[in-house]
Residue, then its C-alpha position, 0 to 999 in steps of 0.5 A: m500500500l502506497r502512502l505519502e508522509e510529511i518529513t519528521p525527525e522520525n523518518l528523516p533517515d528514510a528520506v536521506n536514504v532515498k538515492v536515485a540511480p548513479q546516472q541520474e545524479r546529475f539531474v536532481a539534487p540529493v534529498l538532504n540538499s532538498l531538505a535544507e532548501a525546504y527548511a529555508s523555504r518552510e513557509t512555501a515548501w511541501p516535502r513528502l516521502v512516498y512509502d511502499g509498506e515500510r520502505a521509503v521509495a521516493f521523495i517529492m518536494g513541491n512549492f506553493d508560493p502564489g505571490h512569487e514574482i516568477e510564475a513558474f515558482r508559484c505552484g511547482i515541483w522542485r524535486l522528485n527523487v525515486a530510489g534507483d532500484a524502485q523505478g518503473k513501479g509507479y512511485g514517481r507517478f504516485a508522488v506527482d499525482a499527490f502533488l497535483e491533488e494538493a495543488r488543486k486543493r489549494g485552488n491552483a489551475r496550473a502546476t510547473v516543473l523544471w528539468e535539465q535536458g540530457e540523455g537519461g533525464p526526466e523529460g520523458f517521464y514528465l511528458r508522459l504525465g501530461f506536462r508540456p514545455t512552455g518555451e521558457v528556460l530558467f537557470g538552464e532548465t526547461v519549464g514544463a506546465i500542466e493544466l489542472 
């Protein structure tokens, strides 16, 4: 049974131990870095763990900042880390669907994600979920958006 949990002191070690496949490390920051960023942005950050039974298999961090000057940062996925040996089992989709449901509950009509281009990168995954490139590039990354 899949479930989503907030990050707590008790499950922090589980979160830090979610590691992507080695060839994907260049595309996403380690969970520890994301948690530091979430702490610094605690008013707007939305970090969560995906569990399959007792095992943490994925980490997602979204951001909800409706007043942000950059539209792509008002409602978006900042990070998605799926454990390398747990990929291809629907955990990433589950995490993204949970984020999108939270976005809808908060009254958002659109969500964004940024990805770096490159072989083995996450672009195909996000396109399969319905995100589409907006034509905008921020910090060298493609901005994708999905209408909710």
